[in-house]
C-alpha positions in Angstrom: 0.0 0.0 0.0 1.4 3.5 -0.9 2.3 5.9 1.9 0.2 9.1 2.1 2.8 11.7 2.0 0.5 14.6 2.7 -0.5 13.1 6.0 2.6 11.2 7.3 5.9 13.0 7.2 9.1 11.3 7.8 11.1 11.9 10.9 14.6 13.4 10.1 17.1 14.9 12.5 15.1 16.6 15.3 12.1 17.5 13.3 8.6 16.6 14.5 6.6 14.1 12.4 3.3 15.8 11.8 0.1 14.2 10.6 -3.0 16.3 9.7 -5.4 13.5 10.5 -5.1 10.7 13.0 -5.1 8.0 10.3 -3.9 4.5 10.8 -0.5 3.3 9.6 -0.1 3.0 5.8 3.2 1.3 5.0 5.2 1.3 1.8 8.3 -0.5 0.7 10.1 2.8 0.4 13.3 3.0 2.4 12.9 4.7 5.8 9.1 5.2 5.5 7.6 5.2 8.9 4.1 5.3 10.3 1.9 4.7 13.3 0.1 1.4 14.0 -2.1 0.2 16.9 -1.6 -3.0 18.8 2.0 -3.7 17.8 2.7 -4.9 21.3 0.9 -8.1 20.3 4.1 -9.1 18.6 5.6 -9.8 22.0 3.5 -13.0 21.8 4.8 -13.9 18.3 6.3 -17.3 19.2 2.8 -18.5 20.1 0.7 -16.5 17.6 2.7 -18.1 14.8 1.6 -21.5 16.0 -2.0 -20.4 16.1 -1.7 -19.0 12.5 -0.3 -22.4 11.4 -3.6 -24.1 12.3 -5.2 -22.2 9.4 -8.6 -21.8 11.1 -10.6 -18.8 9.9 -10.7 -15.9 12.4 -9.0 -18.0 15.1 -6.0 -15.7 15.3 -8.3 -12.6 15.2 -10.4 -13.8 18.1 -7.4 -14.7 20.2 -5.5 -11.4 19.8 -8.8 -9.6 20.4 -8.9 -11.1 23.9 -5.6 -9.5 24.7 -7.1 -6.2 23.7 -10.0 -6.4 26.1 -12.6 -7.8 23.7 -14.4 -10.5 25.6 -17.0 -11.4 23.0 -17.7 -10.8 19.3 -20.1 -7.9 19.9 -17.3 -6.0 21.6 -15.0 -6.3 18.6 -16.6 -3.1 17.2 -14.1 -1.1 19.4 -11.1 -2.5 17.4 -9.2 -0.8 14.7 -9.2 -3.4 12.0 -6.8 -1.5 9.7 -4.1 -1.9 12.2 -5.1 -5.4 13.2 -4.9 -6.6 9.6 -1.4 -5.3 9.3 -0.4 -7.5 12.2 -2.4 -10.7 11.6 -3.5 -10.4 7.9 -7.1 -11.1 6.8 -9.7 -10.0 9.4 -13.5 -10.2 9.5 -14.9 -6.9 10.6 -18.7 -7.4 10.3 -20.2 -8.8 13.5 -22.8 -10.9 11.6 -20.1 -12.4 9.4 -18.0 -13.2 12.5 -21.0 -15.0 14.2 -21.8 -16.9 11.0 -18.1 -17.9 10.7 -18.1 -19.2 14.3 -21.2 -21.3 13.8 -19.9 -22.8 10.6 -16.7 -23.9 12.3 -18.3 -25.5 15.3 -18.4 -29.3 15.1 -17.0 -32.2 17.2 -13.8 -32.4 15.1 -12.9 -28.7 15.3 -13.6 -28.7 19.1 -11.3 -31.7 19.6 -8.6 -30.1 17.5 -8.7 -26.9 19.6 -8.7 -29.0 22.8 -5.7 -31.0 21.6 -3.8 -27.8 20.5 -4.4 -26.3 23.9 -3.2 -29.4 25.7 0.0 -29.4 23.7 0.5 -25.7 24.4 0.1 -26.2 28.1 2.5 -29.3 28.2 -0.2 -31.7 29.4 2.0 -34.8 28.8 4.5 -33.5 31.3 1.9 -33.5 34.1 0.3 -36.4 36.0 -1.6 -34.4 38.7 -4.7 -32.5 37.6 -7.3 -30.2 39.3 -10.8 -30.9 38.3 -13.5 -28.5 39.3 -16.9 -27.4 38.0 -17.6 -23.7 37.6 -21.2 -22.6 37.4 -22.4 -19.7 35.3 -25.7 -18.2 36.6 -28.1 -18.0 33.7 -30.5 -15.0 34.0 -32.2 -15.4 30.6 -35.8 -16.4 29.9 -35.2 -19.8 28.5 -36.6 -22.7 30.6 -33.4 -24.6 31.3 -32.5 -27.0 34.1 -31.6 -25.7 37.5 -28.6 -26.5 39.7 -26.7 -25.2 42.7 -25.1 -21.8 42.0 -22.4 -20.9 44.4 -22.5 -17.2 43.4 -26.0 -16.7 44.7 -25.9 -19.6 47.1 -29.1 -20.9 45.8 -30.5 -23.3 43.2 -31.3 -21.6 39.9 -30.8 -21.9 36.2 -27.1 -22.5 35.5 -24.6 -23.6 32.9 -21.9 -26.0 34.2 -18.4 -25.4 32.9 -16.2 -28.3 34.0 -12.4 -27.5 34.0 -9.3 -29.6 34.2 -6.1 -27.7 35.2 -2.5 -28.9 35.4 -0.7 -28.8 38.7 0.8 -25.5 37.6 -2.6 -23.9 37.0 -2.9 -24.2 33.2 -6.5 -25.0 32.0 -6.2 -28.0 29.6 -9.7 -29.2 29.2 -13.2 -27.7 29.4 -16.7 -29.1 28.9 -19.9 -27.1 29.0 -23.2 -28.7 29.9 -26.4 -28.2 31.8 -27.5 -30.0 35.0 -29.0 -33.1 33.4 -26.1 -35.1 34.9 -24.6 -34.3 38.2 -20.9 -33.9 38.9 -20.3 -37.5 39.8 -21.5 -38.7 36.3 -19.9 -35.8 34.4 -16.5 -36.5 36.1 -16.1 -40.0 34.7 -17.2 -38.9 31.2 -14.8 -36.0 31.2 -11.7 -37.7 32.5 -12.1 -40.5 29.9 -12.5 -37.9 27.1 -9.5 -35.9 28.5 -7.2 -39.0 28.5 -8.3 -39.8 25.0 -7.7 -36.3 23.6 -4.4 -35.8 25.4 -3.2 -39.1 24.1 -1.7 -39.9 27.5 -0.9 -43.6 27.6 -3.5 -45.9 29.4 -0.7 -47.2 31.7 0.2 -43.7 32.9 -1.2 -43.1 36.4 -3.2 -39.8 36.6 -4.5 -38.2 39.8 -7.4 -35.8 40.0 -7.9 -33.4 42.9 -11.6 -32.5 43.3 -13.6 -30.5 45.7 -16.3 -31.8 48.1 -19.0 -31.8 45.3 -17.8 -35.3 44.1 -17.8 -36.9 47.6 -19.6 -40.2 48.1 -18.5 -43.6 49.1 -19.7 -45.1 45.9 -17.7 -42.6 43.8 -14.5 -43.2 45.7 -14.8 -46.9 45.4 -15.6 -46.7 41.7 -12.4 -44.7 41.2 -10.5 -47.2 43.3 -11.6 -49.9 40.9 -10.3 -48.0 37.8 -6.8 -48.8 36.6 -4.2 -46.0 36.7 -6.6 -43.3 37.9 -6.7 -41.8 41.4 -8.9 -39.3 43.2 -8.1 -36.9 46.1 -10.9 -35.0 47.7 -12.2 -33.6 51.0 -14.4 -35.7 53.3 -17.7 -34.0 53.4 -19.3 -33.3 56.8 -16.2 -34.4 58.6 -17.0 -34.3 62.4 -13.6 -33.2 63.7 -13.4 -36.0 66.2 -11.1 -38.6 64.6 -7.7 -37.1 65.5 -5.9 -39.4 67.9 -3.8 -37.6 70.5 -2.0 -40.9 71.5 -0.9 -41.6 67.9 2.3 -40.0 66.5 1.8 -37.4 63.8 4.0 -35.9 61.1 4.7 -32.3 60.3 4.6 -30.3 57.1 4.3 -26.7 55.9 2.9 -24.8 53.0 4.8 -21.9 51.4 2.7 -19.0 50.0 4.4 -16.2 48.1 3.1 -12.7 48.7 4.7 -9.6 47.0 7.8 -11.5 45.6 9.8 -14.7 45.8 11.5 -13.6 49.0 8.3 -12.5 50.7 6.9 -15.8 51.9 4.2 -16.9 54.3 4.7 -20.3 56.0 1.7 -22.3 57.1 2.5 -25.2 59.4 0.3 -28.3 59.8 0.3 -31.8 61.4 -1.2 -34.9 59.9 -2.1 -38.5 60.6 -3.1 -41.2 58.1 -5.1 -44.4 58.4 -7.6 -46.5 56.5 -11.0 -44.9 56.1 -13.5 -46.6 58.5 -16.2 -46.7 55.8 -14.0 -48.5 53.2 -10.7 -50.5 53.3 -9.9 -49.3 49.8 -9.8 -45.7 50.8 -7.1 -43.9 52.7 -7.8 -41.0 55.1 -5.4 -38.2 55.9 -6.4 -36.0 58.9 -4.8 -32.6 58.9 -4.5 -29.9 61.6 -3.5 -26.5 60.4 -1.8 -24.5 63.1 -2.0 -20.8 63.8 1.3 -18.7 63.9 1.3 -19.2 67.7 1.3 -23.0 67.3 -2.3 -23.5 68.4 -4.6 -25.8 66.5 -6.7 -23.7 64.2 -8.6 -26.0 61.8 -9.0 -29.7 61.2 -9.9 -31.4 57.9 -10.1 -34.8 56.4 -8.7 -35.8 53.0 -9.6 -39.0 51.2 -7.9 -40.8 48.4 -7.8 -44.2 46.8 -4.0 -43.9 46.3 -2.6 -46.1 49.0 1.0 -45.7 48.0 1.6 -41.9 47.6 3.4 -39.9 50.2 0.7 -38.4 52.6 2.5 -35.0 52.7 2.3 -34.7 49.0 -1.4 -35.5 49.1 -1.9 -32.7 51.6 0.2 -30.3 49.4 -1.9 -31.1 46.3 -5.2 -30.7 48.2 -4.2 -27.4 49.8 -3.0 -26.0 46.5 -6.5 -26.0 44.9 -6.5 -22.2 45.3 -4.4 -22.0 42.1 -7.5 -23.2 40.1 -9.9 -20.9 42.0 -7.7 -17.9 41.3 -7.6 -18.8 37.6 -11.4 -18.8 37.4 -11.3 -15.2 38.6 -8.6 -14.2 36.0 -10.5 -16.0 33.2 -13.7 -14.1 34.0 -12.1 -10.7 34.4 -9.7 -10.7 31.5 -10.9 -13.3 29.1 -14.7 -13.3 29.6 -15.1 -17.0 30.3 -18.5 -16.3 31.7 -19.8 -14.6 28.5 -22.7 -16.4 26.8 -21.6 -16.7 23.1 -25.1 -17.5 21.7 -28.6 -17.6 23.1 -29.8 -20.2 20.6 -31.5 -23.3 22.2 -33.3 -26.5 21.3 -36.6 -27.8 22.7 -36.0 -31.0 24.7 -38.3 -32.9 22.4 -35.9 -32.2 19.6 -32.8 -33.5 21.4 -34.2 -36.3 23.7 -32.8 -39.0 21.3 -29.3 -37.5 21.5 -29.3 -37.6 25.3 -28.6 -40.7 27.4 -31.9 -41.1 29.2 -32.2 -42.1 32.8 -35.1 -43.2 35.0 -36.0 -42.0 38.4 -38.9 -41.9 40.9 -41.4 -39.4 39.5 -42.3 -36.3 41.5 -46.0 -37.4 41.6 -45.1 -40.8 43.1 -42.8 -39.1 45.7 -45.6 -36.6 46.6 -48.1 -39.5 47.1 -45.5 -41.4 49.2 -45.0 -38.3 51.4 -48.8 -38.0 51.8 -49.2 -41.6 52.7 -46.4 -41.4 55.3 -48.1 -38.3 56.8 -51.5 -40.1 57.0 -49.9 -43.1 58.6 -48.3 -40.9 61.2 -51.6 -39.3 62.1 -53.4 -42.6 62.1 -50.8 -44.0 64.4 -51.3 -41.2 66.9 -55.1 -41.6 66.9 -54.8 -45.4 67.3 -52.6 -44.9 70.3 -55.2 -42.6 71.9 -57.8 -45.3 71.3 -55.6 -48.0 72.8 -55.0 -45.9 75.9 -58.7 -45.1 76.3 -59.8 -48.7 76.0 -57.1 -49.9 78.4 -58.0 -47.3 81.0 -61.7 -48.1 81.2 -61.4 -51.9 80.7 -59.1 -52.1 83.7 -60.9 -49.7 86.0 -64.5 -50.7 85.0 -65.4 -47.1 85.5 -68.6 -45.8 84.1 -68.0 -43.3 81.3 -69.7 -40.0 81.3 -71.2 -38.3 78.2 -68.1 -36.2 77.4 -65.9 -39.3 77.5 -68.2 -41.2 75.3 -68.2 -38.3 72.8 -64.4 -38.1 72.9 -64.3 -41.8 72.2 -66.7 -41.5 69.3 -64.5 -38.7 67.7 -61.5 -41.0 67.9 -63.4 -43.8 66.1 -64.5 -41.4 63.4 -61.0 -40.1 62.9 -59.7 -43.7 62.6 -62.3 -44.5 60.0 -61.6 -41.3 58.0 -57.9 -41.7 58.1 -58.1 -45.4 57.2 -60.3 -44.6 54.2 -58.0 -41.8 53.1 -55.0 -44.0 53.5 -56.6 -46.7 51.4 -57.4 -44.1 48.7 -53.9 -42.7 48.5 -52.3 -46.1 48.4 -54.7 -47.1 45.6 -53.8 -43.8 43.8 -50.1 -44.5 44.2 -50.5 -48.1 42.9 -51.9 -46.6 39.7 -49.2 -44.0 39.4 -46.1 -44.7 37.3 -43.2 -45.0 39.7 -40.2 -44.7 37.4 -40.3 -42.1 34.7 -38.0 -41.2 31.8 -36.3 -37.9 32.6 -36.3 -37.0 28.9 -40.0 -37.7 28.7 -40.7 -35.5 31.7 -38.5 -32.6 30.4 -40.2 -32.8 27.0 -43.7 -32.7 28.6 -42.7 -29.7 30.7 -41.3 -27.8 27.6 -37.7 -27.6 28.9 -35.0 -26.3 26.6 -31.2 -26.8 26.3 -28.9 -24.0 25.3 -26.6 -24.5 22.4 -23.5 -25.4 24.4 -21.2 -26.2 21.5 -20.8 -22.6 20.2 -19.9 -21.4 23.7 -17.6 -24.3 24.2 -15.7 -23.5 21.0 -15.2 -19.9 22.0 -14.3 -20.9 25.6 -11.6 -23.1 24.3 -10.2 -20.2 22.3 -10.3 -18.1 25.5 -8.3 -20.7 27.5 -5.8 -20.9 24.6 -5.4 -17.2 24.8 -5.0 -17.4 28.6 -2.3 -20.1 28.3 -0.4 -18.1 25.6 -0.4 -15.1 27.9 0.9 -17.0 30.9 3.5 -18.9 28.9 4.8 -15.5 27.5 4.5 -13.9 30.9 6.7 -16.3 32.9 10.0 -14.7 31.9 8.9 -11.2 32.8 7.4 -12.5 36.1 10.8 -14.1 37.1 12.9 -11.1 36.1 10.6 -8.4 37.6 9.9 -10.3 40.8 7.1 -8.0 42.0 3.8 -9.8 42.2 1.8 -6.7 43.0 1.7 -5.2 39.5 3.6 -7.5 37.2 0.4 -8.5 35.3 -0.6 -4.8 35.0 2.7 -3.9 33.4 2.9 -6.9 31.0 -0.7 -6.5 29.8 0.0 -2.8 29.1 3.0 -3.8 27.0 1.3 -6.4 24.9 -1.6 -4.0 24.0 0.6 -1.0 23.3 0.8 0.9 20.0 4.0 1.8 18.0 5.7 2.7 14.8 6.7 0.5 11.9 9.2 1.1 9.1 11.4 -0.6 6.5 15.2 -0.6 6.8 17.4 -2.8 4.6 14.7 -5.4 3.9 14.0 -5.6 7.6 10.8 -4.4 9.2 11.6 -2.2 12.2 9.0 -2.0 14.9 9.2 0.4 17.8 6.8 -0.1 20.7 5.4 2.9 22.6 3.9 1.7 25.9 1.5 4.2 27.5 3.2 4.0 30.8 6.5 5.7 31.6 8.9 2.8 32.1 11.1 2.7 35.1 14.8 1.9 34.3 14.5 -1.6 35.9 11.4 -2.4 33.8 12.9 -1.1 30.6 16.0 -3.3 31.1 13.8 -6.4 31.6 11.6 -5.6 28.6 14.7 -5.0 26.4 16.0 -8.4 27.4 12.6 -10.1 26.5 12.5 -8.2 23.2 16.1 -9.3 22.4 15.1 -12.9 23.0 12.3 -12.5 20.5 14.5 -10.9 17.9 16.9 -13.8 18.1 14.1 -16.0 16.7 14.2 -14.0 13.5 10.3 -13.7 13.6 8.0 -12.7 10.8 4.7 -10.9 11.3 1.8 -13.5 11.2 0.0 -11.6 8.4 1.3 -14.0 5.8 4.4 -11.9 4.9 7.9 -13.3 4.6 9.9 -10.3 5.9 11.5 -10.6 9.3 10.9 -7.9 11.9 13.0 -6.4 14.7 11.4 -5.2 17.9 12.6 -2.3 20.1 11.2 0.2 22.6 10.8 3.7 21.5 13.6 5.7 23.0 13.0 8.5 25.5 15.1 10.9 23.3 13.1 10.2 20.1 10.3 12.5 19.0 6.7 11.4 18.5 4.4 12.7 15.9 1.9 15.4 16.7 -1.6 16.2 15.4 -1.9 19.6 13.7 -4.9 21.7 14.7 
């Protein structure tokens, strides 16, 4: 594209580059031509963006880089400058309707599995054997009649979307599945870990351990996992009564290390633990932990259960107590990547999808209601019969003559017995003619339930966790060198979304980044080192071009362009 000479004037010596209109960059192959471009900081992520571009999926790179620029859903992409974006990533789709259409066309089982597999490889899933599994519930406030479930956000049962995550031990999300509450967590868990092992191509003989919260707790689930080859489960014991610690049994000590503002600023949490076989099952191991306060007093006592009988107990405690890494990631995914966004509001009536869902049978609500009524009637009848028994016994032993009030009272008891007996007989007959087991699919169809289109949201959610993992992979070097956990994310996110200048020099594209913030000397040295490592890769812009580029920070002694008034 030709450079517009009337609007962008070349910097030379100490003259100011003046543009009459705040146009986007227009580059030419002329030597030393220079212009302004938004979002050039994205090229800090070039080692990972190039891998995304190699997948060849339409709009995938556009949606990923948009997330780094604060665009959490397709509708928000209207705030982007697509002229600059196309210079960086090549072809873009600007129209919102066209983006939504493109998304729906791409969504199918194969493409979802390809993205899941790409994300697993990116996060290094094959180097990990311990995984955190946790469901995250999205509160649905729309008008669709969908299934209800427990929502921790409102601490109440309401319409929800379940997003089941699997994270690595280091906190990288490597698997996600979106569904409604048709199946509870105990059923979804086994489906998802089987799908995860298959997609990750982890060998069947490799032992994997899943650390899960209390929601999965049940004796049956623990024993089911204990019977599975090369799969282990670690979870809290639900409703632990804090009375199984044995003072006369030796205990072991351990500690947790928590980093606060930097690597040197640590908090140490001491604990004691005992281990034994769980009294409810010989196949399950119980580790009881007492966390101590800084003064050495006992502060809290918890029970951890696992089917892994061989693993070091202290390592089990460390894994269980490190679940916070996954909880923190949920917050980050919501705030910066919009994992809670609903990508589409389309849905299907349950009648249309009932044949696609594994049906299950359960005791119908009507049958349960009749059973409760029968139990209530039987309780009342039992009370009245007891009154009659006491009355008959009292007057048969004493042979006393009954007065009129006593006779009337006795008659009322007999009438109540007759009425309750008749009512009980009617309710039992009604229950006998009521279908006990009912198809859940049939019931949901009759009650006009709907199911949201989860696959479109799932596809976009996988894109979001890919973007999250790209960011964290790139961020690690800066985090280590900067060593300040209070604002390291803020600085790095500012860098990768910054604007800059681009020019040609000797067949090399020169890119100068202009962060909005004024860089401290320490930060500038670190960023220069990161940029130098990128330049050593001889990278090319992922817009399909073949020319290499060289990154640098705009010098404090260099002049910026100004806008003429």
